[in-house]
N, C-alpha and C positions, 0 to 999 in steps of 0.2 A: 261712853265710848272712848276708845283710845284715839289720840290725835293721828291724823294722816301723815304720810311721809313728807308732805310739803308744808306742814304747819310751822315748824321752827324756821324754815327757809323764808316763808312769807312774813313772819314776824321780824326776822333779821332785815329783810328788805324794807319793811315799814320803818324801822329805826334809821335806815339810810335815806328815807324820803321817797319811797316808792310804795304805792298802794296796790296790793295784790287782790285779785278776785278769783273765786273758784270757777272753773270751767267744767263742762260735762266730760265724762270719760271719752277719750279718743277723738275729741272734737274741739271746736273753737267757740262754741256757744256758752254764754253764762249759765251757771247752775243756779238759777234764781231760787229754786226751792231750798238749796243749802243756805241761802242768804235770807230765808224767811219771807220771801216774796211769793205771791200766788202767780205762777207762770201762765197768765191768761192766754198767751199766744199758743201754748201747747193745746189748749182746749179748742181754739178757733182755727188753728193752722193758718192764721193770717200773717203774712210776711211783714206787713207794715206795723202790726202790733209788736212783733218780735223786735224790729229795728227801733221802734219807739222805746220799748222797755230797756233795751241794751244802752241806748244813748242816754236815757234819763238816769238810769242807775249809775253809769259811769260819770256823768256830769255831777250828780248829787255827791258822790264820794269825793270828787275832786275839790268840792267846796266844803264838805264836812267829812274829813277823813275818819276811818274807823279806828277803834282802839285795838290793842293787841288781843283783848278778850273777844272782840268781834271776829277778828281774823282766826283765832283759835277755834271758834265755833263753826266758821265757814268751811274749814279744811279738814273735815272728818272723813271724807270719801278717800279711801286709800288709792283708788285708780283715777281720780279726777285730775284734770289739767289745771294750769295756772295762767292767769292773765295779769297784765300790769296796766293800770289806769293812766290815760294821758291827761295832761292839763294840770295835775296837782303840782303846786310849786312851779308852774309853767313848764312842766315836762312836755317835750315834743319828741315824737319818734318818727323818723323817716322810714317808711315801710317800702323798701324797694322790691318790686315783684320779681325781678330777675337779677341774677348775678351781674349780667352785662350792664344794666342800668346803674347799679352801685359802683362798679369799677370805672365807668365813664365819669361819673360824678366825683368819685374819690380822687381820681387823677388830677382834677382841677382844684381840689381843696385838700391836698394831702396832709398839711400840717394840722388841720382840724380833724379830718377823718381818722388819723392815727392816735388821737389823744382823747377819745370819748368812748363810752361803752358801745360795744358792737356785738350783735347776736346773729347767728346763722339761722335762717328760716328754711323750710323745705326747698324753696326755689330762689331765694334771694337773701337780703340782709335787712336788719333793723339797726338804725343808727339813733342813739339816744342823745338828746340835746336839751338845753333849757333856753327859753326865749325871754326877752325883756318885757314883752307885752303878752297878754292872754291870747291864745291862738285856738281856732276852732278846727276840728277834724275836717279833712277835705281830701280831694284828689291831690296828686303830686305830679307836677309837670316840669320837664327839663326842655326848654325851648317849646316847640309845638308838640312834643311827644309826652304822652302820659306814661310815667315810669312807676307809679305805685300810689300810695296813700300817705297822708299826714295823719298821725294819730295824736290828737291833743284833746282839748275839751270835748266831751261827749263821745270819746273813743277809747279803745284799749287795744293792746297787742297780746297775742299768745306768746308766752315766755318760756324760757328754759326752766325745767327739763321736760316740757310737755311733749307728748307723742300722739300722733294722729292714728286713726284706724288703719291707714295704709302702711304704717310702720315708719313714716317720715317723722322727723323730730326737730326741736328747736334747741339750740345750745349757744352758750356764750363763747365767743372767740377767746382763745387762751390769753390770759392777762388783760382782758377787756371787759370783765364783768363789773357791775356796780360796786362790788367789794374791792375791786382793784383800782378803779379810777372813777372820777365824778363826771357827769355830763358837762360838756363845754357850753358856754353861753353864746348865743347869737342874737343879733338885733332883729333879724327878720329872715324869711326864706330868700328874699331877693339878694341878701348879702352873700348867700351861698349858691347863687345861680339857679334857684328853683322857684316855682310858683304854685299856688294853691288851685289856680284855675288856668285854663288856656289863655294865652295872651290875646287871642281873638275875642274871647268873651269879656275880658277886662276892658278892651277898647269899646265894645258895645255898651257895657254898663256905664262907662264914663260918659258916653254920648247921651245916654238917657238919665244921667244923674241918679243911678241906682246904688243901693248898698249903705246909705246913711240916713239919719233922721235928725230933725231939729229938736233940741231940748224943750220940754214943756214947762 
């Protein structure tokens, strides 16, 4: 079969340090069949199996990246969409659900926001960064308000030039693609006035000494 239109693009992104995965046509879901996985969740229609499969595949690829031959084999579907894996080389994507949430945050951190890859999603923005420490995918909070998601280990984002069934699409902001600039490094979400969980939950977990374990 001839390579799909996203094949060379995905291989070029791999050379830049981004792992791409095939997504189903018109949607956001992984095309597991294209990656030689048996999509068990399609047989059972169980949402928890779907989420487990997507998280597991994304995490595995962040730890053991594919080769260019793997990517070439995955992207044969000419109408498929494309996703980018979080967590590889500590890649972190701030997935702002709404334009207003991104604009409020970017005004506080203009020097960072203007110097890192940025993509427009149907309703918001994706900000590409790299962290010093491994980060797990989670919700994204600004103060007490949830503004989106963190896409890192165990997660992925839909990427340009994907198009959804309703006609909405994803695109790089001009001059802000991974081919134009590299993701800026951050020490933590707290450094940029964001959190992975609600501050109220953080206080509760601290009181109960949750979230850590002793080395055996």
